[in-house]
N, C-alpha and C positions, 0 to 999 in steps of 0.2 A: 504493500500500500504506500509506504514511504517512497519507494522507488518511482512509483507513478507520479506522486505529488512533486518529487524533486526532478522530474524529467526536463523541466525548463532550464535547469542549471547550466547544462552544456550549451544550450542555445544562447543563453544570456552571456556566458563567458566567451563563446565563439564570436558574438557580435562585438564585444569589447576588445577582443584580440585583433580586430581589424585595424585598430589604431594604436594598440600597445604591443610592443615586442618584449617577450620574456616576462619578467616581474610576476612569476606564478604566485609567489608568496603574497605579494601585495594584492593581487586580484582576488585570491582565495580569501584573504582576511577582510577585504572590503565587502565581499559577498556575505561573509558570516555576519558582519555588522548590519547589513541590510536585512538579513533573515532573522537575526536575533533582536532587532529593534534597538541596537546600541550605537551610540555615536563613536566615531573613529577619528583618532588623531594620527596623522602620518608625518613622520619626521625624516628629513634627509637633506643633503646639500642641494643647491639649485640645479635644475636640468635633469632630474631623474624621473620625469613624467608623473610626478605626484598629482599635480593639478589635472593633467590630461587623463589620468586613470579615473579620478573622481568624476570629471566631466563626461567621460565615456560611459560610465555606469549610469549616470543621470540620463544620458541620451538614449540608452538602451531600455530605460524604464519609462513608460508613458506616465510621467508624473511632472508636476510643476517644479521648476528648477531655478535657483537664483545663485549667482556667484557674487560674493562680497569680497572685495579686495581690502584687507585690513591695512591701514596706514596710521602713522602717528597722529594725524589730525582728525581721525574718524571720531564721531560723537555717538553716544548711545542712541540718540534719536535717529541717526542715519541707519541704525540697525533695526530697531523695533517699530519706528514710526513716531508720530507726534500729533498734537491737536492743532487744527487750523481754525482760526477765528473767523467767523462769518459776521461782518459788520452790519448786515441787513437786519438780522434778528438777534444779534449779540450772543449767538450760540457757538459752541466749539464742535467741530467735526473731526473724528479720528482719521488720520491718513496712515494707513498701514505701511510698514517698512518691508524690506526684502526678506526678513525672517519668516514672513507668511508664505512659505513655499514648502513643498513636501520633501525636497532634497535641497539642502543648503550647503554650498561650498564656501567655507570660511578660509579664504586663501591667505597664507602667511599670517596666521592668527596671532603670532607673537610679535608682529610689527605694530600692533595697536597697544595703547596703554591699558592699565588694569581696569579703569572705569568702563571701557568698552567691552573688555573681555568678561567682566562681571555682569554686563547686561545680558549675556547669553545664559547665565545660570538658571534663571526661572524658566526660560524657553526649553533648555536641554532637560531639566529635571521634571518640570510640571507640565510640559507641552502646552504652555500658555504664556502670554505676556500681558503686562498691565500698561495701558496708555491712559494717562490721567487717572481717573477713578474707576475706569472700566477694565475688566479683565476679558481678554479675547483668547479663545481656544485656537490652537494651531491646527493646520490640516493633518489628516492621517493618510498614509504613514508620514511621520516627521523624522528626519534624520539629518544630523549635522556631520559633515565630513570636513575635517580641518587639516590644512597642511601647515607645516612649521619648519623653518630653517633652524639648525642647531643654535642653542642659546648663546654660544660663545661668539657668534658672528655679530659684527657691528650693527647697531641700530635695531636690536631686538629687545623684548621685555620678557622676563620669566612669567609663565602663566601662574595664576593663583592656584594653590594646592586644592582648594575647594572645587575649582573648575576642572582641573586635571582629573580629579576623582570621578567626575561625571562622564568621562569618556570610557566606554567599555573596553576599547582596545587602543593601545599605542603601538604603532608599527614603525620599525626602523628600516629604511630602504637603502640598499647598497647599490654600487655601480653594476652595470650589466657585464656579462661575459664578453670575450672577444668575438665570438660568433654572433651574439645578439647585437653588439656594436656595429658589425658589418651589415646586419639586416636593417638596423635603424637607419644607417647611411643610405641603403638602397631605397627604403620607403620614403624617407623625408627628402633626400636630395634629388631623387630621380622620379619617383612616382608622385601623383597628386594625393593629398590627404584623404583618407577614407571617410565617407559620410556614413554615419550610423543611423539605423532605423530602430524604433522601439519594438522590442520582442516580448515584453512583459507589461501587463497592466498594473497599475497601483493596487487594484483589488486583488490581483494574484499574489502580490507581496504580503498583503494582510492575511490572505488565506494560508499562505506558506508559513507565516508566523504562528498561526494557530496550530498547524501541523508540527512545527518545531517544538512548540510547548507540550506536545503529546509524546515526544520521544522519551522512551523509558530510561530512568536513572535508578540504578540499584542503590540500596542503602549504603553499601560499602564504598561506592563511588562518591556519594555525598559526604561520608566520613573522610574520605581521601581529600576532597576539596576543602573541608573545614580544617583538617590537619595542616594542609599547605599554608593556609592563611594564618593559623595559629602559630606556625613555625616562624613567621615573620615578626610576631609579637612576643612570643616566649620561646626563643630559639633553644634555651638550655634544656627544656623538656624533651627536645628531639636530638640532643647530643651535639648541638651546634655551638661554636664559640664565637658567634658573630654579633652577640648582643651589643658590644660597644660601637659597632659599626652602623647600627640602625637607630635612628632618632625616633621614628614612628613606623609601626608595621602597617600592613594593608588593612583597609577599612572593611566593614561588613559588606559593602557593595562588591568587594572582590569575590567573596564567596558566592554571592548571587550571580555575578557575571561569569564566574568560572563555569558554573553549571549551565547557564543559559547559552554561553558561547560554545560549550562542549556539545550541547544538543544540536546547535546549528552545524557544527563541524561534522557530527555524525550524519545529519540530515543530507548535507550535500554529497556525502559518500554513499547515500542510498541505504543507510541503516536506521532501524527503528529503536536502537538502544545505544547508550553511551558506554564506551570502554575507557580504561585508564589511559590508553594512548591518545584519545581525544583530549583529555584533560592535560596531559603532558605536552601535546602539540600546541594548544591554545594558551596554556598557562602563562608562559613568559610575556605574551602580549597583554594579558590581563593584569599581571603583577608588576611589570617593570616600572611603571609610573606611579605605583602606590606605595612603594618602599622608599621612605624618606631617609637618606643617609645622614650620618652624623659628621661633625667636623673631622673626627678621627678618620673616618672612611675617606673623606676628601683628601686629607693629608697623606694617607697611604695609597691614594689613587685607586681605591676600590670602587668599582661601578655597581650600579643596581643590577646589571645583567649577571655579574658574578655572584651576588648575594642570592638572586633568584635561582641560579643554577645549583648553588650549594644547598638551598632549601629542597629542590626537587631530588637531589642526590640523597638527602638525609631522610626524607619522609618515606616510610614503607609503602610500596605499591600494592593495592589489593589484588 
């Protein structure tokens, strides 16, 4: 039954691959975000097709789409909208901003100051925004896909931890292989850019999300997910000596997202049940941005990736 419901996955990925060369990991995780209903943060140096990948997915889904270029002079009203005064009758009319779309591409999200980034919080968590005294529901499905250049690059702002925690997945994109680089050259320099057509309706995405929520998760898998998160908070209980390196462990959202994303991971592979391999495959993307390192870790140049890897090595697999 799950295989029938997930039959559109290859058609959707096939359409996106018309414009994207390689980047299997990126496309796979973006699809998981879409099916699990979780926002996705994509980090990588410029030129790695982060924006193109998100735009391609939006084009392959028949859903409303808005791209917002985050800049240092962007205002919260530019994102969520504002009230327009009507001098005839003295009333105020809401003018909705670009956040009122089903797929929102927040391009270079760390180029905008904290006030603008914080304006996304209510939208991402509550699926609603408040303009003036009125709360407006956002369309369904609603998904924020954000791209980010590494923090150490000039002209960027660190994202607030409260906002980072609302992203289900944080993806790190690397350079293409030699063969992929040649294919990119052939496509971009010689051929015309591919035009993508919608292959999935927004209603299909909502239906698929319901199917993903029905994917079976055994109690031992749930315990495994809980133990992984607890190991980031109380590492000594799992025989880990990384306590001084962690300022704050993963939040309860991490446990929820681990299971939700693992269900989507199993779904796109045509399975109606979650295995430990699903959790291990998606786990680093769920945890890497939720483990807050201490000053000691920074001094020793220990990364969140290393901490998460050690957690997965230490926690017994069911």
